[in-house]
C-alpha positions as CSV (number, residue, x, y, z in Angstrom):
1,M,0.0,0.0,0.0
2,S,2.8,2.4,0.9
3,T,4.5,1.5,-2.4
4,I,1.4,2.5,-4.3
5,K,1.2,5.8,-2.5
6,T,4.8,6.5,-3.2
7,E,4.4,5.8,-6.9
8,R,1.3,8.0,-7.0
9,R,3.1,10.8,-5.2
10,K,5.9,10.5,-7.8
11,L,3.4,10.7,-10.7
12,D,1.7,13.7,-9.2
13,L,5.0,15.4,-8.7
14,S,6.1,14.6,-12.2
15,L,2.8,15.9,-13.7
16,L,3.2,19.0,-11.6
17,W,6.7,19.6,-13.0
18,K,5.5,19.1,-16.6
19,V,2.6,21.5,-16.2
20,F,4.8,24.1,-14.5
21,G,7.6,23.7,-17.1
22,T,5.2,24.0,-20.0
23,A,3.5,27.1,-18.6
24,F,6.9,28.7,-17.8
25,F,8.2,27.9,-21.3
26,V,5.1,29.4,-22.9
27,Y,5.4,32.4,-20.7
28,L,9.1,33.0,-21.8
29,F,8.6,32.3,-25.5
30,F,5.5,34.3,-26.0
31,G,6.3,37.0,-23.5
32,F,10.0,37.7,-24.3
33,M,10.4,36.5,-27.9
34,L,7.1,36.5,-29.9
35,L,5.0,39.3,-28.5
36,P,7.7,42.1,-28.5
37,C,8.6,41.3,-32.1
38,L,4.9,41.3,-33.2
39,N,4.5,44.6,-31.5
40,T,7.3,46.0,-33.5
41,L,5.6,44.8,-36.7
42,T,2.3,46.3,-35.8
43,Q,4.0,49.7,-35.0
44,I,4.6,50.1,-38.8
45,F,0.8,50.1,-39.5
46,K,-0.3,52.0,-36.4
47,A,1.8,55.1,-36.9
48,N,-0.9,56.8,-38.9
49,P,-4.4,55.5,-38.2
50,E,-5.8,57.2,-41.3
51,D,-3.3,55.5,-43.6
52,P,-1.9,52.2,-42.3
53,L,0.6,52.2,-45.2
54,A,1.9,55.7,-44.5
55,V,5.3,54.5,-43.2
56,I,5.8,52.2,-46.1
57,K,5.0,55.0,-48.6
58,F,7.4,57.3,-46.6
59,F,10.1,54.6,-47.0
60,F,10.1,55.0,-50.8
61,V,10.0,58.8,-50.9
62,G,12.4,59.4,-48.0
63,N,16.1,58.6,-47.5
64,M,15.5,55.2,-45.9
65,P,16.3,53.2,-49.0
66,S,19.8,54.7,-48.9
67,F,20.5,53.2,-45.5
68,V,19.3,49.8,-46.8
69,W,21.5,50.1,-49.9
70,N,24.5,51.2,-47.8
71,S,24.2,48.1,-45.6
72,L,23.8,45.8,-48.6
73,K,26.8,47.4,-50.3
74,L,28.9,46.9,-47.2
75,A,27.8,43.3,-46.8
76,L,28.5,42.5,-50.5
77,A,31.9,44.1,-50.3
78,L,32.8,42.3,-47.1
79,V,31.9,39.0,-48.6
80,V,34.6,39.4,-51.1
81,T,37.4,40.9,-49.0
82,V,36.8,39.0,-45.8
83,N,36.8,35.7,-47.7
84,V,40.0,36.7,-49.6
85,V,41.8,37.8,-46.4
86,G,40.3,35.0,-44.2
87,V,41.3,32.2,-46.7
88,S,44.7,33.8,-47.1
89,I,45.6,33.8,-43.4
90,V,44.5,30.2,-43.0
91,L,46.4,29.0,-46.1
92,L,49.5,30.9,-45.1
93,T,49.6,29.4,-41.6
94,E,48.1,25.9,-42.1
95,Y,48.6,24.8,-45.7
96,F,51.7,26.4,-47.2
97,E,55.2,26.3,-45.7
98,I,55.8,29.9,-44.6
99,K,58.7,30.9,-42.3
100,G,57.4,32.2,-38.9
101,A,54.0,30.6,-39.3
102,K,53.4,30.5,-35.5
103,I,54.2,34.2,-35.1
104,L,51.9,35.0,-38.1
105,R,49.1,32.9,-36.6
106,L,49.3,34.8,-33.3
107,G,49.0,38.1,-35.2
108,Y,46.1,37.0,-37.3
109,M,44.2,35.8,-34.3
110,T,44.4,39.1,-32.4
111,T,40.8,39.8,-33.4
112,L,39.7,37.0,-31.1
113,I,40.9,39.0,-28.0
114,Y,39.5,42.4,-29.0
115,S,36.7,43.2,-31.3
116,G,33.7,45.6,-31.7
117,V,34.1,49.1,-30.3
118,A,37.6,48.3,-28.8
119,L,38.9,47.2,-32.2
120,V,37.4,50.2,-34.1
121,T,38.8,52.7,-31.6
122,G,42.2,51.0,-32.1
123,Y,42.0,51.6,-35.8
124,L,40.9,55.2,-35.1
125,F,43.9,55.7,-32.9
126,L,46.1,54.9,-36.0
127,Y,44.1,56.4,-38.9
128,D,41.8,59.2,-37.8
129,S,42.6,62.8,-38.5
130,D,44.9,62.9,-35.5
131,G,46.1,59.3,-35.8
132,I,49.7,58.0,-35.8
133,V,49.7,56.8,-39.4
134,T,47.8,59.9,-40.6
135,K,50.4,62.2,-39.0
136,W,53.2,60.2,-40.6
137,M,51.5,60.4,-44.0
138,A,50.7,64.2,-43.6
139,S,54.4,64.9,-42.7
140,A,55.6,62.9,-45.8
141,F,52.9,64.3,-48.1
142,P,51.8,67.8,-47.1
143,E,48.7,67.7,-49.3
144,F,47.5,64.5,-47.8
145,N,43.8,64.6,-46.6
146,K,43.8,64.0,-42.9
147,N,40.1,63.2,-42.8
148,W,40.6,60.3,-45.2
149,F,39.6,57.6,-42.7
150,S,35.8,57.9,-42.6
151,G,32.8,56.7,-44.4
152,F,32.4,53.5,-46.5
153,Y,36.0,52.8,-47.2
154,A,37.1,53.2,-43.6
155,V,34.3,50.8,-42.4
156,W,35.1,48.4,-45.2
157,F,38.9,48.4,-44.4
158,T,38.3,48.0,-40.7
159,M,35.7,45.2,-40.9
160,T,37.7,43.3,-43.5
161,F,40.3,42.6,-40.9
162,A,38.0,42.5,-37.9
163,C,35.7,39.8,-39.4
164,T,38.2,37.1,-40.1
165,S,37.9,35.6,-36.6
166,N,35.4,32.9,-37.9
167,H,37.9,31.9,-40.7
168,A,40.7,31.7,-38.1
169,L,38.6,29.3,-36.0
170,F,36.3,27.3,-38.4
171,L,38.2,27.3,-41.7
172,R,41.4,26.4,-39.9
173,N,39.8,23.3,-38.4
174,A,38.4,22.4,-41.9
175,I,41.9,22.7,-43.4
176,R,43.4,20.5,-40.6
177,N,40.8,17.8,-41.3
178,I,41.8,17.4,-44.9
179,D,43.0,13.9,-45.7
180,Y,46.6,14.2,-46.9
181,N,46.3,11.0,-48.8
182,T,44.2,12.8,-51.4
183,V,46.7,15.7,-51.6
184,E,49.6,13.3,-52.0
185,A,47.8,11.3,-54.7
186,A,47.2,14.4,-56.7
187,R,50.9,15.4,-56.3
188,N,52.0,12.0,-57.5
189,M,50.0,12.5,-60.6
190,G,52.0,15.5,-61.5
191,A,49.7,18.3,-60.1
192,G,51.4,21.4,-58.8
193,P,50.7,22.9,-55.3
194,F,48.3,25.5,-56.6
195,K,46.4,23.0,-58.9
196,V,46.1,20.7,-55.9
197,L,44.7,23.6,-53.9
198,L,42.1,24.4,-56.5
199,K,41.1,20.9,-57.5
200,V,41.4,18.9,-54.3
201,V,41.5,21.2,-51.2
202,F,38.9,23.9,-52.1
203,P,36.1,21.5,-53.0
204,T,36.3,20.0,-49.4
205,L,36.0,23.5,-48.0
206,I,32.9,24.5,-49.9
207,P,30.4,23.8,-47.0
208,T,32.5,25.7,-44.5
209,M,33.1,28.6,-47.0
210,F,29.4,28.8,-47.7
211,S,28.6,29.1,-44.0
212,L,31.3,31.7,-43.5
213,T,30.0,33.7,-46.4
214,V,26.5,33.8,-45.0
215,M,27.8,34.8,-41.6
216,T,30.0,37.5,-43.1
217,F,27.1,38.9,-45.1
218,I,24.8,39.0,-42.0
219,T,27.7,40.7,-40.0
220,G,28.1,43.4,-42.7
221,L,24.3,43.9,-43.0
222,C,23.9,44.3,-39.2
223,A,27.1,46.2,-38.6
224,M,26.8,48.7,-35.7
225,S,30.0,49.8,-34.0
226,A,32.2,50.5,-37.1
227,P,29.5,52.5,-39.0
228,T,28.7,54.5,-35.9
229,L,32.2,55.5,-35.0
230,L,33.4,56.0,-38.6
231,G,30.5,58.0,-39.9
232,Y,28.7,55.6,-42.3
233,D,25.0,55.7,-42.8
234,S,23.8,52.1,-42.4
235,I,20.7,50.4,-41.0
236,N,21.6,49.7,-37.4
237,P,22.9,53.1,-36.4
238,E,19.8,54.7,-38.0
239,I,17.5,52.4,-36.0
240,V,19.2,53.4,-32.8
241,R,19.0,57.1,-33.8
242,L,15.3,56.8,-34.7
243,A,14.6,54.9,-31.5
244,G,15.8,57.9,-29.5
245,S,14.0,60.5,-31.6
246,A,10.5,62.0,-31.1
247,V,7.6,62.7,-33.3
248,T,8.1,66.4,-32.9
249,D,11.6,66.1,-34.5
250,E,10.7,64.0,-37.5
251,A,7.9,61.9,-39.1
252,F,7.2,58.4,-37.7
253,P,10.6,57.9,-36.1
254,Q,9.6,54.8,-34.1
255,A,7.6,53.2,-36.9
256,R,10.5,53.9,-39.3
257,A,12.9,52.2,-36.9
258,A,10.5,49.3,-36.7
259,L,10.3,49.0,-40.5
260,L,14.1,49.0,-40.9
261,S,14.3,46.3,-38.2
262,V,11.8,44.1,-40.0
263,I,13.7,44.6,-43.3
264,L,16.8,43.3,-41.5
265,A,14.9,40.4,-40.1
266,L,13.6,39.5,-43.6
267,F,17.2,39.5,-45.0
268,T,18.4,37.3,-42.1
269,I,15.5,34.8,-42.4
270,V,16.1,34.4,-46.2
271,L,19.8,33.9,-45.7
272,L,19.5,31.4,-42.9
273,T,16.8,29.5,-44.9
274,V,19.2,29.2,-47.8
275,L,22.0,28.0,-45.6
276,S,19.8,25.4,-43.9
277,S,18.6,24.0,-47.3
278,Y,22.2,23.9,-48.5
279,E,23.3,22.0,-45.4
280,R,20.4,19.5,-45.7
281,K,21.7,18.5,-49.2
282,G,24.8,17.1,-47.5
283,H,27.8,18.3,-49.5
284,Y,30.3,15.8,-48.3
285,L,33.4,14.3,-49.8
286,S,34.4,10.6,-49.5
287,V,37.9,10.1,-48.3
288,S,39.9,7.1,-47.3
289,K,39.1,5.3,-44.0
290,T,42.6,5.9,-42.6
291,K,43.2,9.6,-42.7
292,A,46.7,11.1,-42.9
293,K,47.7,14.3,-41.2
294,L,48.1,17.2,-43.6
295,V,51.7,18.1,-44.4
296,K,52.4,21.7,-45.3
297,Q,53.1,22.3,-48.9
298,K,56.3,24.0,-50.2
299,I,56.0,26.7,-52.8
300,N,58.7,25.6,-55.3
301,N,58.6,28.7,-57.5
302,P,61.1,31.1,-55.8
303,V,59.2,34.3,-57.1
304,M,55.9,33.0,-55.8
305,N,57.5,32.0,-52.5
306,V,58.9,35.5,-52.0
307,L,55.6,37.1,-52.9
308,A,53.7,34.8,-50.5
309,H,56.1,35.7,-47.7
310,I,55.8,39.4,-48.4
311,Y,52.0,39.2,-48.5
312,A,51.9,37.2,-45.3
313,Y,53.9,39.7,-43.4
314,V,52.1,42.7,-44.8
315,L,48.9,41.2,-43.5
316,W,50.6,40.5,-40.1
317,I,51.7,44.2,-39.9
318,I,48.1,45.4,-40.6
319,Y,46.8,43.1,-37.8
320,M,49.5,43.8,-35.3
321,T,50.1,47.5,-35.7
322,P,46.9,48.6,-33.8
323,V,47.5,46.1,-31.0
324,V,51.1,47.1,-30.5
325,M,50.4,50.8,-30.6
326,I,47.5,50.5,-28.2
327,V,49.6,48.5,-25.7
328,L,52.5,50.9,-26.0
329,F,50.5,54.1,-25.7
330,A,48.5,52.7,-22.8
331,F,51.6,53.3,-20.8
332,Q,52.3,56.9,-22.0
333,N,51.2,60.1,-20.3
334,Y,48.5,62.3,-21.9
335,E,51.1,64.7,-23.5
336,A,52.9,61.9,-25.4
337,I,49.5,60.5,-26.5
338,K,48.4,63.9,-27.7
339,K,51.5,64.3,-29.8
340,K,51.5,60.6,-30.8
341,V,55.2,60.3,-29.8
342,L,56.6,57.4,-27.8
343,S,59.1,58.3,-25.0
344,F,60.6,56.5,-22.1
345,D,60.3,59.7,-20.1
346,A,56.5,59.6,-20.6
347,F,56.1,56.0,-19.3
348,T,53.4,55.9,-16.7
349,F,50.7,53.6,-15.1
350,V,48.3,56.5,-14.6
351,N,46.1,55.3,-17.5
352,F,45.5,52.1,-15.4
353,F,45.8,53.2,-11.8
354,G,45.8,56.4,-9.7
355,T,45.0,60.0,-10.4
356,Q,46.9,63.2,-11.0
357,D,46.1,66.9,-11.0
358,Y,46.1,68.8,-14.3
359,N,47.8,72.2,-14.5
360,Y,46.8,74.5,-17.4
361,T,46.5,78.1,-18.3
362,N,43.2,79.8,-19.2
363,G,44.1,83.1,-20.6
364,R,46.4,84.6,-18.1
365,K,45.2,82.5,-15.2
366,S,46.9,79.3,-14.0
367,L,44.3,76.7,-13.0
368,I,44.5,73.3,-11.4
369,R,42.0,70.6,-11.9
370,E,42.3,68.1,-9.1
371,D,42.2,64.4,-10.2
372,A,41.4,65.4,-13.8
373,I,43.8,62.7,-15.0
374,S,42.5,59.3,-13.9
375,G,43.1,55.7,-14.8
376,V,40.7,52.9,-15.8
377,F,40.5,51.5,-12.2
378,S,40.4,54.9,-10.5
379,N,37.8,56.6,-12.8
380,D,34.3,56.3,-11.4
381,R,32.5,56.2,-14.8
382,T,34.8,53.6,-16.2
383,I,34.6,51.4,-13.1
384,A,30.8,51.7,-13.2
385,G,30.8,50.6,-16.8
386,I,33.1,47.6,-16.0
387,R,31.0,46.6,-13.0
388,T,27.7,46.9,-15.0
389,S,29.0,44.9,-18.0
390,F,30.7,42.3,-15.8
391,V,27.6,41.6,-13.6
392,L,25.0,41.7,-16.5
393,S,27.2,39.6,-18.8
394,A,27.9,36.9,-16.2
395,L,24.2,36.7,-15.1
396,A,23.0,36.5,-18.8
397,A,25.6,33.9,-19.8
398,A,24.7,31.8,-16.7
399,L,20.9,32.2,-17.4
400,A,21.3,31.1,-21.0
401,C,23.3,28.0,-20.0
402,V,20.8,27.0,-17.3
403,I,17.8,27.4,-19.6
404,V,19.5,25.4,-22.4
405,V,20.8,22.6,-20.2
406,I,17.3,22.0,-18.8
407,A,15.8,22.2,-22.3
408,V,18.3,19.9,-23.9
409,N,17.9,17.4,-21.2
410,Y,14.2,17.3,-21.9
411,I,14.8,17.2,-25.7
412,F,17.0,14.1,-25.3
413,K,14.6,12.4,-22.9
414,N,11.7,13.0,-25.4
415,K,13.4,12.6,-28.7
416,K,10.4,11.3,-30.7
417,K,7.8,13.7,-29.2
418,L,6.5,16.8,-30.9
419,S,7.1,18.9,-27.8
420,S,10.8,18.4,-27.9
421,T,10.9,19.5,-31.5
422,V,8.8,22.6,-30.7
423,L,11.1,23.4,-27.8
424,E,14.3,23.1,-29.9
425,Y,13.0,25.3,-32.7
426,S,11.7,27.9,-30.2
427,L,15.1,28.2,-28.7
428,L,16.6,28.7,-32.2
429,F,14.0,31.4,-32.9
430,P,16.3,34.4,-32.0
431,W,18.7,33.3,-34.8
432,L,16.1,34.2,-37.3
433,L,16.1,37.8,-36.1
434,P,18.9,40.4,-36.1
435,T,20.0,41.5,-32.6
436,I,18.9,45.1,-33.2
437,L,15.3,43.9,-33.8
438,I,15.1,42.0,-30.6
439,C,16.6,44.9,-28.6
440,Y,14.5,47.5,-30.3
441,S,11.4,45.4,-29.7
442,Y,12.3,45.1,-26.0
443,R,12.9,48.8,-25.7
444,T,9.6,49.9,-27.2
445,F,7.4,47.0,-25.9
446,F,8.5,47.0,-22.3
447,N,8.7,50.8,-22.0
448,S,5.2,50.8,-20.6
449,N,3.3,50.2,-17.4
450,E,0.6,48.2,-19.1
451,I,2.3,44.8,-19.7
452,W,0.5,42.6,-17.2
453,Y,2.8,39.6,-17.3
454,V,5.7,41.6,-16.0
455,F,3.4,43.0,-13.2
456,N,2.8,46.3,-15.0
457,Q,6.4,47.3,-14.4
458,N,8.2,49.6,-16.9
459,L,11.4,47.5,-17.6
460,Y,13.0,50.4,-19.4
461,Y,12.7,52.7,-16.5
462,K,15.6,53.5,-14.2
463,D,17.3,50.4,-12.7
464,N,14.8,48.1,-14.4
465,V,16.7,48.5,-17.6
466,R,19.4,46.3,-16.3
467,L,17.0,43.4,-15.9
468,L,15.9,44.1,-19.5
469,I,19.5,43.9,-20.7
470,I,20.1,40.6,-18.9
471,I,17.0,39.1,-20.6
472,A,18.0,40.4,-24.0
473,Y,21.6,39.2,-23.6
474,A,20.3,35.7,-22.6
475,V,17.8,35.5,-25.4
476,V,20.3,36.4,-28.1
477,K,22.8,33.8,-26.8
478,L,20.3,30.9,-26.5
479,P,20.8,29.5,-30.1
480,F,24.6,29.4,-29.8
481,A,24.3,27.8,-26.3
482,L,21.8,25.2,-27.7
483,R,24.0,24.1,-30.6
484,M,27.1,23.7,-28.4
485,I,25.5,22.1,-25.3
486,K,23.3,19.8,-27.5
487,A,26.6,18.5,-29.1
488,A,27.9,17.8,-25.6
489,F,24.9,15.7,-24.7
490,Y,25.7,13.3,-27.5
491,A,28.8,12.2,-25.6
492,I,26.6,10.8,-22.8
493,D,26.4,7.0,-22.9
494,E,22.8,5.9,-22.5
495,E,24.0,2.8,-20.6
496,L,25.1,5.1,-17.7
497,E,21.6,6.4,-17.4
498,D,20.2,2.9,-17.5
499,A,22.6,1.8,-14.7
500,A,21.6,4.8,-12.6
501,R,17.9,4.0,-13.0
502,N,18.5,0.4,-12.2
503,L,20.2,1.5,-8.9
504,G,17.0,3.4,-8.0
505,A,18.1,6.9,-8.9
506,S,15.4,9.4,-9.8
507,G,15.6,11.4,-13.1
508,W,16.8,14.5,-11.2
509,M,19.5,12.5,-9.3
510,T,20.6,10.9,-12.6
511,F,20.9,14.3,-14.2
512,V,22.9,15.8,-11.3
513,K,25.2,12.8,-10.6
514,V,25.7,11.3,-14.1
515,K,24.9,13.7,-16.9
516,L,26.0,17.1,-15.5
517,P,29.6,16.1,-14.7
518,I,30.0,14.8,-18.3
519,I,28.7,18.0,-20.0
520,L,30.0,20.5,-17.4
521,P,33.2,21.3,-19.3
522,S,31.2,22.2,-22.4
523,V,28.7,24.2,-20.4
524,L,31.5,26.2,-18.8
525,A,33.1,26.7,-22.2
526,V,29.8,28.1,-23.5
527,F,29.4,30.3,-20.5
528,A,33.0,31.7,-20.9
529,L,32.5,32.4,-24.7
530,N,29.1,34.0,-24.1
531,F,30.5,36.2,-21.3
532,N,33.5,37.1,-23.5
533,A,31.2,38.3,-26.3
534,L,28.7,40.1,-24.0
535,F,31.3,41.9,-21.9
536,T,32.3,44.3,-24.7
537,E,29.0,44.0,-26.6
538,Y,28.1,47.3,-28.4
539,D,25.0,46.9,-30.4
540,M,22.6,46.0,-27.5
541,G,24.3,48.5,-25.2
542,A,23.7,51.3,-27.7
543,T,20.0,50.4,-28.0
544,F,19.4,50.2,-24.3
545,Q,21.7,53.1,-23.4
546,S,20.4,55.1,-20.4
547,S,21.9,56.6,-17.3
548,N,21.2,53.4,-15.4
549,G,22.2,51.0,-18.2
550,T,25.5,52.3,-19.6
551,T,27.7,49.3,-20.4
552,Y,31.5,49.2,-20.7
553,A,31.4,49.4,-24.5
554,M,29.3,52.6,-24.3
555,V,31.8,54.1,-21.8
556,I,34.7,53.3,-24.2
557,Q,32.8,54.8,-27.2
558,S,32.0,58.0,-25.4
559,M,35.3,58.3,-23.5
560,T,36.9,60.9,-25.7
561,H,33.7,62.9,-26.4
562,D,34.4,65.6,-23.8
563,E,38.2,65.1,-23.7
564,G,39.9,68.2,-22.4
565,I,36.8,70.4,-22.2
566,G,37.2,72.7,-19.2
567,G,40.4,71.0,-18.2
568,W,38.6,67.7,-17.4
569,N,39.0,64.2,-18.8
570,I,42.4,65.0,-20.1
571,N,43.7,61.5,-20.6
572,A,40.6,59.9,-22.1
573,T,42.5,58.5,-25.1
574,G,45.1,56.9,-22.8
575,R,42.3,55.5,-20.6
576,R,40.6,54.1,-23.7
577,N,43.9,52.4,-24.7
578,A,44.3,51.0,-21.2
579,S,40.6,49.8,-21.4
580,T,41.4,47.9,-24.6
581,V,44.5,46.3,-23.0
582,F,42.3,45.2,-20.1
583,I,39.8,43.7,-22.5
584,M,42.6,41.9,-24.3
585,L,43.8,40.4,-21.0
586,V,40.3,39.3,-20.0
587,S,39.4,37.9,-23.4
588,G,42.8,36.2,-23.8
589,L,42.5,34.5,-20.4
590,I,39.0,33.2,-21.2
591,L,40.1,31.9,-24.6
592,Y,43.1,30.2,-23.0
593,L,40.8,28.5,-20.4
594,V,38.4,27.4,-23.1
595,Y,40.7,26.4,-26.0
596,G,43.9,25.8,-24.0
597,V,43.2,24.2,-20.6
598,G,39.6,23.3,-21.4
599,A,40.5,21.5,-24.7
600,R,42.8,19.0,-23.1
601,D,41.7,15.5,-22.6
602,L,42.1,13.5,-19.4
603,S,45.5,12.1,-20.2
604,E,46.9,15.6,-21.1
605,R,45.5,17.0,-17.8
606,L,47.0,14.3,-15.8
607,E,50.4,14.7,-17.5
608,A,50.2,18.5,-16.9
609,R,49.4,17.9,-13.3
610,D,52.4,15.5,-13.0
611,R,54.7,18.1,-14.6
612,R,53.5,20.8,-12.1
613,R,54.0,18.4,-9.2
614,R,57.6,17.5,-10.4
615,W,58.4,21.2,-10.9
616,L,57.1,22.1,-7.4
617,Q,59.1,19.3,-5.9
618,K,62.2,20.4,-7.6
619,I,61.7,24.0,-6.4
620,T,60.9,23.0,-2.8
621,S,63.9,20.7,-2.7
622,R,66.2,23.5,-3.7
623,L,64.7,25.9,-1.2
624,R,64.7,23.4,1.7
625,P,67.8,23.9,3.9
626,R,70.1,20.9,3.7
627,K,70.8,19.0,6.9
628,P,74.5,19.0,7.9
629,Q,76.2,15.7,7.2
630,P,78.0,14.1,10.1
631,E,81.8,14.0,9.8
632,P,83.3,10.5,9.2
633,H,85.2,9.1,12.2
634,M,88.9,8.5,11.7
635,R,90.0,5.0,12.3
636,S,92.7,4.7,15.0
């Protein structure tokens, strides 16, 4: 009898969890994904009650098509140049035998440790009207236009080298997975290295190249930080501008922003649909069962070999120059930074720590601004931005991982049920929409006291905006977390679950004791990568910007706006350089933990632990005082 009651109690509890889980999922999906985006769509037709198509008509007679065309032009241009440069850096470091390939690879991968607004400000430090390179060019050529680095070509140049990170990660893995037996067979048949590259290597890279091309196109279409800082009129900056405008300033600002967001969404949906249909066709290449590791190919033609080396190191200089200059000038005082001259006498840590007074002359008066020179970790505004971004990014990355782990566990337990399919596609829904559309929808929809399911709270008001940012961050990162964590679940042996159930463990205990320890490294890796991306995220920060929701990227972007006005904020450029160095350190540490320590298997970790133990034993044995040896007794 007690057994029956126990089983009934378990069934009741299981049913209760299912009902609660379903209700909570419906609440999240409809409340924070579907309804805000539908509200954005309806704004287009509600702007003018007398003429629902007024905004669409205004689109064709106004300047809005120019923003769409500018984004399309940038996306198409980037597809060409990013693929050329991206394929080049991978071939030069992984396929061809180039001297100094390891050093070249480190330079090409610098975009992995700083991106977005930090990267763009680094290029501005070199090439803007007062930049280092611009000053050199102006001194060499007096008629040189100092304002050359702005508009379309500046954005195109910057994003060409900023967007090769995906090639450095994914195309590099694809090159390394090539079966060398096929390459060697083609070489034995008399094919040269470049013919082998075109006829054998490139066909195996087509699926990866197609995916990278679509990702590059979407990146260019949805570009935000580079067009904003370099003065290029594209869709995303215009959406943010219109979102902060009022009807008294211009016609239908909110509805026009909504229309541009929907246009971006349509482009994204079409591209992802094409990519999905292409992937379903299964473009695979049959190779031998025993794969051979790829051996780097020599360029036998001496002229081509020299040209390849020159090209490789020119690219390396372009990648490394902003990084090196930012790091060097982060340790220079404001006078050296203003003159763009390096000096040992100007070396300082003020841009990182501490404060200094600023002495200056206003007319005939000598004035002092106390603490006008401040570092990253002693400036209240910068510290507030770091704290805000750190907390919001950590909470959002953790929330996305928790939601996805619970969802994927349900999906694997109910593989053949319709509910698991619906759940999976619902979590992938944010991938169909550009980030700016999701954020703009949140900003307009939740900027109201009439949303009942958030208890009639205005989530865009004062401190509530931070909660809104966390939700937006988490929603945007759900698809990526789903793809990565779902792959980790495939590594779980079903026999382990069966054994746990046979021992009487409940589903929850099986998950905690068996499944979670297996997938935990992958979950932590996803958390780290999401945190890394969100910590310096610019697009969402610009959309949600307010006095209570200013993120670190927005602080960096606006750091030099009031530089030097009234004798305040004197070393803003130096502090911005120091901020970029800080971002590089944080991002580099996270990437090392994920792709360095985290990528090791068990045997490698045990070997590394033994090496550390032997090293510590050697150090302690040397530091330990030696016991005096007793003197030998003399025989009589």
